[in-house]
N, C-alpha and C positions, 0 to 999 in steps of 0.2 A: 270311678269315685274312690277316694282314699278313705280308709277306715279311721275313725276317731280313736286316738290313743288315750283319751281321758277316761276317768272312772265313770261307770254308768250312773244314771239318776238314782236317787236314794231308794232303798228297799222299802217300798210302800206296802201296806197290808190291804187285804180285801176282807169283806164280811165273811166270805167262805173260810179264809184262813183263821180268823178269830173264832168262828163257830167250831172248826175242827179242833183247835187248840183247847177251847173250853171243854169240849167233849172228852179230850184226852185226860183232862183233870177231873172228869166225872161230875162236872157242873151241869145241872139240868138247864137246858136252853134250847130254844127253837129259832129258826131263821126264816123270815118271811118278808118278801119273796127271796129266792136264791139270787145271790149277786157275787160275781167273781172279779169285779173291777178293782185292780190294785191302785188305790188313791189315798188311803188313810195313813196319816203320819203321827196321830196321837189321839188322846181322849180328853174331853172336857165335860163338866157338869152343865146341864141345861137348866137355866133358871128364868128363861123368858127373854134372854138377850137378843138383840136384833142383828148384830154383825156375825152372822153364821157363815161357816165355810164348809165346802164339800171335802176338805182334806181332814176333817175331824169327825170322830164318832162322839155323839153327845149322849150322856147318861141322864135319865130322868125317871121319876115315878109317875104313876097315873094321876096323882093329886096335882102335881106341878103342871102336867099336860092339860088337865081340865081347866086350870086358870090361865095357862099360857100355851095355847095350841102350837105344835111344832109344824110350821107350814113351809119349811124349806123344800123346794122342788128337788127331787132326787137326792134327798138328804139321808144321813145315816144315824140311826137312833138305837140306843140300848135302853130297854124299858123294863122296869120292875112291875110285873103284873100285865094284864091284857088291856091295852089302851082302847078307848072309844075311837071309832073310825073318824068321827068329826074332829078329833083332836090332833090328828097327824095328816100330812099331805098323802094322797093316795099313791104317789110315786115313791114314797119313803120306804127304805129297807130297814127292817127292825130285827134286832136280837132281843128275844122276849124271855125274861127270867121269871121264876116263881115270885109271887108277891110276898112270900114269907122270907125271901132271901135278903139280907141286909145290903143296902146300897153301897156301903163302904167295902164290903167283901167283894161285890161285883166290880167296883172301881179298881180295887187292888189286883184282882185277877186279870182284868183287861190291861191295866198298866204294866203288869209283869210281862205280858205277851209282847206289848210294844217295846219294852226295854230289851227283851231277849233278842228280838229281831234287829234292834238298833245295835246291840253288841255284835251280832253276826255280821251286819253291814260293816261295822268298824273293823272287825277281824279280817274280812276279805280285802278291804282297802289297805289295811296295814301290810298284808301279804304283797299286794301290788306295789306299795310304796317302798318296800325294802327289796323289791325284785325277787320275791319268793318264787318257788317252783310250782309246777302243776301238781306235784305230789302234795304240797302244803294246802292247796285249794281242795283237793279231794279228801284230805284228812278232815278239813272243816266240814265238807259235805257229808262225810261218813258220820261225824258227830251230830250233825243236824238231822239227817234223814233216818239214821239208825238202820240202814240197809247197805248192801254192797254198792259201791259206786266206782266207776272207772271212765277213762277217756281213751278213745281210739282215734287214729287219724284215718284219712281216706283209704289207706292201704291195709286197714285193720291192725296196724301195729299199736300196741298198748302204750299210751303216753304216760299214764299214771293210774295206779291202782293201789290204794293204801293198805288193803287187807284182803286176804283170800278167804272167801266163805266156801266151805266144803260143799261141793255139789252145785254151786251157783255159777261159777265162772270157769269156762273151759278154755285155757290158753295153752299154746304150744310155743316152743322156743325156736326162732328162725336163726340158723347158724350164719346165714349170709348177712342179715341186717344186725345180728347180735341183739335182737329185741324179742320180747314176747309178743304174740299176736293171737287173734281169735283163732280157734281151732279150725282146721280145713273143712271138716264135715259141716260145721255151722256156716262157714263162708259159702260153700257150694250150695247149701240149701237156700241161703239168702239170694244167691245168684239166680235161682229158678223160681223164687217166690214172688208172684205178682203183688201180694199184700206188702211184702217188704220193699219192693221197688217203689210203691206209692209213697212210702215214708221218706224217700230221698228228696222229695220236693217240699217238705213241710218246714215251717218256721215256728219257733216258740216251743214250749213244753207240750208233749203229746204222750198219750198212753199207747203202749204196744202190747197186744195180746197175741202171743206167738202162735202161728199155725204150724210150727215145727215141734214144739213141746208145750208143756203147761206153764212156761215162764210168762211173767207179766212184769212190765217195767215202765218207767217214764224215760223218755229220751228227748234230747234237744240237739238238732243238727247245728254244727258250727259253720256258719256262712261267713266268709271273709272276702271282701271285695267281690261279692257275687259268686264265689267259688266254694264248693263243698269241701271242707277241710277235716271232717270227721264228726264225732258225736260224743256227747256227755250222756251217760246212762246211769240210772238208779234202778237196781233190780229189786223186785218185791220178794224179799227172802225172810226177814225177821219181823217186819211190821208192814201193814197194808199201805200201798201208795194211794194218795188221795188227790182230789181235784185241786185243793189249795196248794199242793206241792208243785203243780205245773208251773205256776208263775215263779216260785222260788227257784225251781230248776233252771228256768230261763235266765234269772238273775245270775246264778252261778255260771251259766254258759257265757254270759257277757264278760264276766271276770276272767274266765278261761281264755276267751278270744283276745282280751287285752294282754294277758300274759304271753300268749303265742306271738302277737304282733310285736311286743316289746323285745321278746327274745330274738325274733327275726331281725329287728332293727339293730340289735346288738351284734349282728353278724353270725348268729348261730344258725347255719343252714340246716334245715330239717332233712335234706336229702342225704341218702347214703352216699359216701364218697365216690364209690364206683358209678353210681347212677349219675352223679354230677359229671364225671369224666365222659360217660357215654353221651349225655345230652350236650355237653360242650363240643364233642366231636361232631355230632349231628348238626348242630347249629353253626359250625364253623368257627367257634371260639378257640383261640389259640391257648393251649395249655402249657404251662411251664414244665419242662422235662423233669426237674427235680421234684416239683409238686406232684407230678404224676407218679413218679417212683415212690414217693413217700406214701401216697394213698394206696398204692398197690401193696406196699410192705405191710400196711395195717391189716390186710387180708391174708398175708403170707403168700402173696403172688409176686411174680417177677415180670419185668418188662419183656424178657426174652422167652417167657413160657409159650406153649402152643395154645392157640385159641380157635374158636369157631363162633361166628355171629349169625344172627338171623333177624328178619323183620316179619311181623305178623300183621295182617290186615283183617278186617271184619267183613265177611260176606253178607251178614245180616245187618239191616238198618236199625234193629232194635238193640242198640248198644248203650249201656249205662255205665257210669263210673264204677258202680258196684261190680258189674261183670268184668270190666277191665282190670280192676285191682285184684279181684278174686282169681282171675286167670294168672296174673303176675305171681301171686302168692303160691298158686298151685304149681306153677313151673318151678319156682325156687324150692318148693317142698320135694318135688320129684327128682330134680337134677342137682347133683352135688356141684359145688364151685360154680355157681351160675348166678347171674344178675339179670332180672327182667324189669323193664321200666316202660312206662307209658309216656309218649310225647307226641303231641299234635296228630292224633288220630291213629297211631300205630303203636304196637308193643315191640320194643327192641330187646333182643336177647344176646347175652354174651356168656360163653362158657369157656372156662379154663380147662381145656381137655387134658392138658398135661397133669393138672392137679386132680381132676376127677377120674382120669383114666377112662373117659367115655369116648367111644368111636362115633363117627358120623352115623353108622348103622344103629348103634345104641340110642343115639339122640332121636333118630326117626321113630324108633319103637316107643321111647318114653313120651314123645310128643303126640303120638297117634291119637290117644284117647282125648287129650285136652283139645286138640285142634278139631277133630271130627265132631265132638260134642258141642263145641262152641261155634261151629260154622265159621271156621277161620281158614285163612290161607297163609302159608309161610314160605318165605324165600330164604335160602341158606347159602352162605359163602363157602369158598374153599377153606380148609383148615389153614392156619397161618401162624407164623412165629413172629413175635414182636408186637406189643400193644400199640406202639406208635404207628403201625400201619392199619389201625382199626378203620379209619375213614375210607380207605381203599376197599376193604373187605365188606364194609357196610354197603358200599355201592354195588358190590357183587350180589349181595343179598337182595338189594332193591331191584336189580336187573332181573334176577330169577323170579321175584314176586311180580313185577310189572309185565314181563313177557308171558308168564303163565296166565295172568289176568287178560291180556290182550288176545291170547289164543283160546281163552276159555277152556283150558284143559281141566279135566275132572280131578286132577291130583290136588290134594290139600297140602302136600309137602314137596317143595320144588327146590332143587339144588342148582347152583350156578353152573356146575359142570354139564348140566343138560341143556344149557342155553348159551354157553360161552362162544361156541363156534358161530351160532346164528347171530349173536351180538357183534362178534368180531367182523363178520362179513358184512352185516347190515350197516353198522356204524362206521366201519373202516373204509367204506366206499366213497365217503365224502360227498361231493356233488355229482358223482357218476351214478348212472342207473345200473342195475344189476346186469342188464343186457350189454351195456357198453364196457363193463369191466370183465365180463366172462371171456374166455379164450375164443378166438375166431375159429379155431378148429371145431368147436362144438356147434357154432352157428352154421359152418359149412355142412356138417353132418346132418343137422336138423333140416336144412334146406334140401339137401340131396334126398333124404328120406321122404320128404313131402312130394318131391318131383317124381321119384321112382318107386315109391311104395316099399322101401327097404327099412331095415331096423339097425342101421349102423350106429346111430347115437346110443340107443339102448344097449347094444352089444358092448360098446366101449365103456359105458358107465358101469355095467354089471361086471365086466372084466376087471376094471380098476378097483371097484368097491370090494371085490372079493380077492384082492391082492394077487391078481393075475393067475388065479387057479383055474386052469382050462376045463378040468372035469366039472367042477362046481358051476362054472359060468355056463357051460353047455346045458347042464341039468336045469338051471334056473331059466334059461332062455328056451328050453325044450327043443333043442336042435341037436343034430348029430355032432359028435365031437370033432369029426373031420371037417365039418362046415366052418367051425370057428376060425381056424387059421386063414381060410379064404377071406372071411369078413375082416379080420385084422389086417391082412395085406391090402385089402381094398381101402381101408381107413388110412393107412400110411401113404398109399398112392395118392389119394385124394387130398390129404392135408399136409403131408410131409412131417407129421409128428413123430418124434423119436420116443417110443414107449419104453425104451431101456433107460432113459434119463429120469432120475428121481425127481428133479425139479419140474420137469415137464409133466410127469404123472401127478405131482402134488397140485400144480396149477389146474390141470384138467379136472381132478377130483373136486377141488374147491369150486370150480366153475359149474360142475354138475350140481353141486349142493346148492349154490346160490340161485341157479336157474330153476331147480325143481322143488326146493324146500323153503325158500324165503320169499 
């Protein structure tokens, strides 16, 4: 389903909003019963007319109601004095004012509230119509709510924050993305908070009472084409947040979504340039060489720099977008000259090791806490030079990851160098079985051992694997050193193998490996 790019429906008011705004003006009023339905577009005097509408609030005194009962089902009424029950429908919602208060004063107060919200609606639509920024929208929100407001995306990058309130907003600067973001401690808390995870499925304005600190706020999730794209937040700092503000916050969120959609339609890709290059590589999208160089130059990187890449999978099924993006942020926070991005179920990691001066061993150490705590598994490529070869080395990382998963190894960090020979031998055999591609010499020795109860195959394998060290081979086989030459002579007699030839030894060692370890 494609999102609508038109402005949202008018900013209608509810009885709850009117009640709260009257209370702000210190006007004595009560609301019976509570009603938060936003449907009111204006106010009219009630004089007994018949063509009543649910979109208007009607103002009347008790005398008028006694002669012309207000019988509109689910209607909205502002009354001067306490009306008799028989003079209003029992489903009617009423704002009740003291009978000593002039009707004109009540009308003017209510009319001013409607006008102020009409001005707010016009201001927000003017921002959209002139292609204003998210910053412009948050400035309007700040002026309306009188509390800190900001917008963050699904990665916790701050998209707009018009004013910093001391002690209210903890942001850090991400050198990789060149953006401010929510601080890492807060993100890590959200990642482990069941209460916060529940908020990621809500729609419309909601209250959030933090189980992390004493903060209270109103938040609205930004859903675009069914995808979570971030959040609009109003922090309770200078004035209390109220129930009536929930709907108005939702209206602001709709304006924010339209601004984001229009910006995307204008070709402003929200992804970090390096993230886009990585995802294009993964998806097989051809990247223009000049465009690639230009994007790398924006980071101070070069195509010929030395890199290392990795792929992270989730061992736990309890994976949320919050945990994914918080892990990406934490990786970038801990590792210099690094880009981490999420794509189709995995986190992809690229490190410019030349720029960060990080070694593969350093990377293992820095990633240890993140991966163990997050129940993750990681495959890591060989170090490589040349960004243009990224696709090849992403495949190396994928092989290390998938092989470690197939073998169910307990290691959380798996390097391609630990699996390259196994992959080479297994994938390089084509349609041949491992038995059919192994040297016949080894099959002869295994058959002879079975027939005669000897250990010639194990003797040859141990001898070759220990680089023809006779002393070490005899120790490992637990035989007398003088016995070994007799066994080796017997092997050459039976098979004709020339153990002094390097290529013969290489083929025999690879054969032992494929027969015994694959």
